[in-house]
C-alpha positions as a Markdown table, in Angstrom:
| # | Residue | x | y | z |
|---|---|---|---|---|
| 1 | Met | 82.9 | -6.7 | 80.2 |
| 2 | Ala | 79.8 | -7.2 | 78.7 |
| 3 | Ala | 80.1 | -5.0 | 75.8 |
| 4 | Met | 84.1 | -6.7 | 75.5 |
| 5 | Thr | 82.0 | -9.9 | 75.3 |
| 6 | Gly | 80.3 | -8.8 | 72.2 |
| 7 | Val | 82.5 | -7.3 | 70.2 |
| 8 | Arg | 84.8 | -10.6 | 70.3 |
| 9 | Thr | 81.4 | -12.5 | 69.5 |
| 10 | Ile | 81.7 | -10.7 | 66.2 |
| 11 | Val | 85.0 | -11.1 | 65.7 |
| 12 | Leu | 84.6 | -14.6 | 66.1 |
| 13 | Gly | 81.8 | -14.9 | 64.0 |
| 14 | Leu | 83.5 | -12.9 | 61.6 |
| 15 | Ala | 87.2 | -14.8 | 61.8 |
| 16 | Ala | 84.0 | -18.0 | 61.0 |
| 17 | Ala | 83.2 | -16.0 | 58.2 |
| 18 | Met | 86.2 | -15.7 | 57.0 |
| 19 | Thr | 87.3 | -19.5 | 56.7 |
| 20 | Ala | 84.8 | -20.4 | 55.5 |
| 21 | Met | 84.7 | -18.1 | 53.0 |
| 22 | Thr | 88.6 | -19.3 | 52.4 |
| 23 | Ala | 87.9 | -23.1 | 52.4 |
| 24 | Gly | 85.0 | -23.1 | 49.7 |
| 25 | Thr | 87.8 | -21.1 | 47.4 |
| 26 | Ala | 90.5 | -23.3 | 48.1 |
| 27 | Leu | 87.7 | -26.1 | 46.9 |
| 28 | Ala | 86.9 | -23.4 | 44.3 |
| 29 | Gln | 90.7 | -23.8 | 43.3 |
| 30 | Ser | 91.3 | -28.0 | 44.1 |
| 31 | Ser | 87.5 | -28.3 | 41.5 |
| 32 | Ala | 89.4 | -26.0 | 38.5 |
| 33 | Gln | 92.2 | -27.1 | 38.8 |
| 34 | Ser | 92.2 | -31.1 | 38.7 |
| 35 | Ser | 91.6 | -32.4 | 34.5 |
| 36 | Ala | 90.4 | -35.5 | 32.9 |
| 37 | Gln | 91.5 | -36.5 | 29.8 |
| 38 | Val | 90.2 | -38.4 | 27.3 |
| 39 | Glu | 91.6 | -39.5 | 22.8 |
| 40 | Val | 89.3 | -38.3 | 20.7 |
| 41 | Arg | 89.7 | -40.3 | 17.5 |
| 42 | Ser | 89.0 | -39.1 | 13.9 |
| 43 | Ser | 89.6 | -39.5 | 10.4 |
| 44 | Val | 88.9 | -38.5 | 6.8 |
| 45 | Thr | 88.1 | -40.1 | 3.6 |
| 46 | Ile | 89.8 | -38.0 | 0.9 |
| 47 | Val | 88.7 | -38.7 | -2.8 |
| 48 | Asp | 88.7 | -37.3 | -6.3 |
| 49 | Pro | 87.2 | -34.4 | -7.6 |
| 50 | Pro | 84.2 | -35.0 | -9.9 |
| 51 | Ala | 84.8 | -34.6 | -12.8 |
| 52 | Leu | 83.5 | -34.5 | -15.8 |
| 53 | Gly | 84.4 | -37.4 | -19.2 |
| 54 | Lys | 83.4 | -37.3 | -22.4 |
| 55 | Glu | 82.2 | -40.7 | -23.8 |
| 56 | Thr | 80.2 | -40.3 | -27.4 |
| 57 | Glu | 80.4 | -36.6 | -29.3 |
| 58 | Leu | 77.7 | -35.0 | -30.6 |
| 59 | Ser | 76.0 | -35.9 | -34.1 |
| 60 | Val | 73.4 | -34.9 | -36.3 |
| 61 | Ala | 72.9 | -37.8 | -39.1 |
| 62 | Pro | 73.2 | -36.6 | -42.1 |
| 63 | Val | 70.1 | -34.6 | -43.5 |
| 64 | Ala | 69.2 | -33.5 | -47.1 |
| 65 | Arg | 68.4 | -29.6 | -47.5 |
| 66 | Gly | 65.1 | -29.1 | -49.2 |
| 67 | Gly | 62.5 | -26.8 | -49.3 |
| 68 | Ala | 61.8 | -23.2 | -51.0 |
| 69 | Pro | 64.7 | -20.5 | -50.5 |
| 70 | Gly | 64.7 | -19.7 | -46.9 |
| 71 | Ala | 62.6 | -22.1 | -46.3 |
| 72 | Val | 64.1 | -25.4 | -43.3 |
| 73 | Thr | 63.1 | -28.6 | -43.5 |
| 74 | Gly | 62.8 | -29.4 | -40.4 |
| 75 | Ala | 65.1 | -30.1 | -37.5 |
| 76 | Val | 67.0 | -33.2 | -36.8 |
| 77 | Thr | 67.8 | -35.1 | -33.1 |
| 78 | Ala | 70.5 | -36.1 | -31.7 |
| 79 | Thr | 69.6 | -39.0 | -29.7 |
| 80 | Ala | 70.1 | -40.0 | -26.4 |
| 81 | Val | 73.6 | -42.0 | -27.6 |
| 82 | Gly | 74.9 | -39.1 | -29.5 |
| 83 | Gly | 76.6 | -36.7 | -26.7 |
| 84 | Arg | 77.1 | -38.4 | -23.3 |
| 85 | Tyr | 79.4 | -37.4 | -21.0 |
| 86 | Ala | 80.3 | -39.0 | -17.5 |
| 87 | Val | 80.4 | -37.3 | -14.4 |
| 88 | Ser | 82.3 | -39.2 | -10.9 |
| 89 | Gly | 82.5 | -37.8 | -7.7 |
| 90 | Val | 80.7 | -38.8 | -4.2 |
| 91 | Ala | 77.0 | -40.7 | -4.3 |
| 92 | Gly | 74.8 | -38.5 | -3.1 |
| 93 | Asp | 76.2 | -35.1 | -4.5 |
| 94 | Thr | 73.9 | -33.5 | -6.7 |
| 95 | Phe | 75.2 | -31.7 | -10.2 |
| 96 | Asn | 74.3 | -29.1 | -12.6 |
| 97 | Ile | 75.8 | -29.1 | -16.6 |
| 98 | Ala | 75.7 | -26.0 | -18.0 |
| 99 | Met | 76.2 | -25.0 | -22.2 |
| 100 | Pro | 75.7 | -22.3 | -24.5 |
| 101 | Ala | 71.8 | -23.1 | -25.7 |
| 102 | Ser | 72.9 | -22.6 | -29.2 |
| 103 | Leu | 76.1 | -23.6 | -31.4 |
| 104 | Arg | 77.5 | -22.5 | -35.2 |
| 105 | Leu | 78.4 | -25.2 | -37.2 |
| 106 | Val | 80.9 | -23.5 | -39.9 |
| 107 | Arg | 81.7 | -26.0 | -43.6 |
| 108 | Gly | 85.0 | -26.8 | -43.2 |
| 109 | Asp | 85.8 | -24.5 | -46.2 |
| 110 | Gly | 84.2 | -21.7 | -44.1 |
| 111 | Ala | 81.7 | -21.2 | -46.6 |
| 112 | Gly | 78.5 | -21.9 | -44.8 |
| 113 | Glu | 77.2 | -22.2 | -40.9 |
| 114 | Val | 74.3 | -24.0 | -39.3 |
| 115 | Val | 73.2 | -23.0 | -36.4 |
| 116 | Leu | 72.9 | -26.5 | -33.4 |
| 117 | Arg | 70.6 | -25.8 | -30.8 |
| 118 | Leu | 71.3 | -27.9 | -27.8 |
| 119 | Ser | 69.4 | -29.2 | -24.9 |
| 120 | Pro | 70.3 | -31.7 | -22.1 |
| 121 | Ser | 68.4 | -33.4 | -21.1 |
| 122 | Gly | 68.9 | -34.4 | -16.8 |
| 123 | Ala | 70.4 | -31.7 | -16.5 |
| 124 | Met | 70.2 | -31.6 | -13.3 |
| 125 | Thr | 70.9 | -34.7 | -11.8 |
| 126 | Thr | 72.7 | -37.1 | -8.2 |
| 127 | Leu | 74.4 | -39.1 | -8.9 |
| 128 | Pro | 73.9 | -43.3 | -7.4 |
| 129 | Gly | 74.8 | -45.0 | -4.8 |
| 130 | Ala | 75.0 | -45.1 | -1.2 |
| 131 | Tyr | 75.9 | -41.4 | 0.8 |
| 132 | Gly | 80.0 | -40.8 | 0.2 |
| 133 | Ala | 80.9 | -44.1 | -2.3 |
| 134 | Arg | 82.8 | -43.1 | -5.1 |
| 135 | Ser | 80.2 | -43.2 | -7.7 |
| 136 | Val | 79.7 | -42.4 | -11.7 |
| 137 | Gly | 76.5 | -41.1 | -13.4 |
| 138 | Ser | 75.7 | -40.0 | -17.2 |
| 139 | Val | 73.9 | -37.4 | -18.4 |
| 140 | Asp | 72.7 | -37.5 | -22.2 |
| 141 | Ile | 73.3 | -33.8 | -24.4 |
| 142 | Gln | 70.7 | -33.6 | -27.4 |
| 143 | Gly | 70.4 | -31.6 | -29.9 |
| 144 | Ala | 68.5 | -30.0 | -33.3 |
| 145 | Val | 69.7 | -28.4 | -36.1 |
| 146 | Gly | 67.8 | -26.6 | -39.2 |
| 147 | Val | 69.4 | -27.0 | -42.4 |
| 148 | Pro | 67.8 | -24.6 | -44.7 |
| 149 | Arg | 68.1 | -24.3 | -48.2 |
| 150 | Glu | 70.6 | -22.9 | -49.7 |
| 151 | Ala | 72.6 | -24.2 | -47.4 |
| 152 | Ala | 76.2 | -25.8 | -49.0 |
| 153 | Ala | 76.8 | -29.2 | -48.3 |
| 154 | Gly | 79.2 | -30.7 | -46.4 |
| 155 | Val | 80.6 | -31.5 | -43.0 |
| 156 | Tyr | 79.6 | -28.5 | -40.4 |
| 157 | Arg | 81.8 | -28.5 | -37.2 |
| 158 | Gly | 82.0 | -26.9 | -33.7 |
| 159 | Ala | 83.0 | -26.7 | -30.8 |
| 160 | Phe | 80.7 | -26.0 | -27.3 |
| 161 | Pro | 81.7 | -26.0 | -23.7 |
| 162 | Val | 79.9 | -28.1 | -21.2 |
| 163 | Ile | 80.6 | -27.4 | -17.2 |
| 164 | Leu | 80.0 | -29.2 | -14.3 |
| 165 | Ser | 78.9 | -27.9 | -11.4 |
| 166 | Leu | 78.4 | -29.0 | -7.8 |
| 167 | Gln | 76.0 | -28.6 | -5.5 |
């Protein structure tokens, strides 16, 4: 009987271990099946995309030609008042203005041309104001044109793209 008692003890010990494991599994399952809920609120602000608008055209004051043949009389610089563009977007956004480095200005009858060299004033800038608010800033474009002695009198015109890039 002593041998049976040992076997019974082992079986009882094994049964107790199995009961403990089953209870642990049941506890884990009941924990996994319980849940909690929380309400999450969210919002979004939709703004218009950045925009570029022309405030004033870039223009050069009348220039007198002169000097020796082939010589350039000098350069006339359009003032910051001359080429101003409004940039609207979200305050804190950084933007860049891009344009060609030069532009051919052609006389009305197509018989002559001069070159206007372009440069933005404040090419990379950040829109002012509290971050996230609607904002408007501006960028000025300047230029210089050399007028050779043989340039015919008249009005010279041209057009160029000004491209707004958000950084």
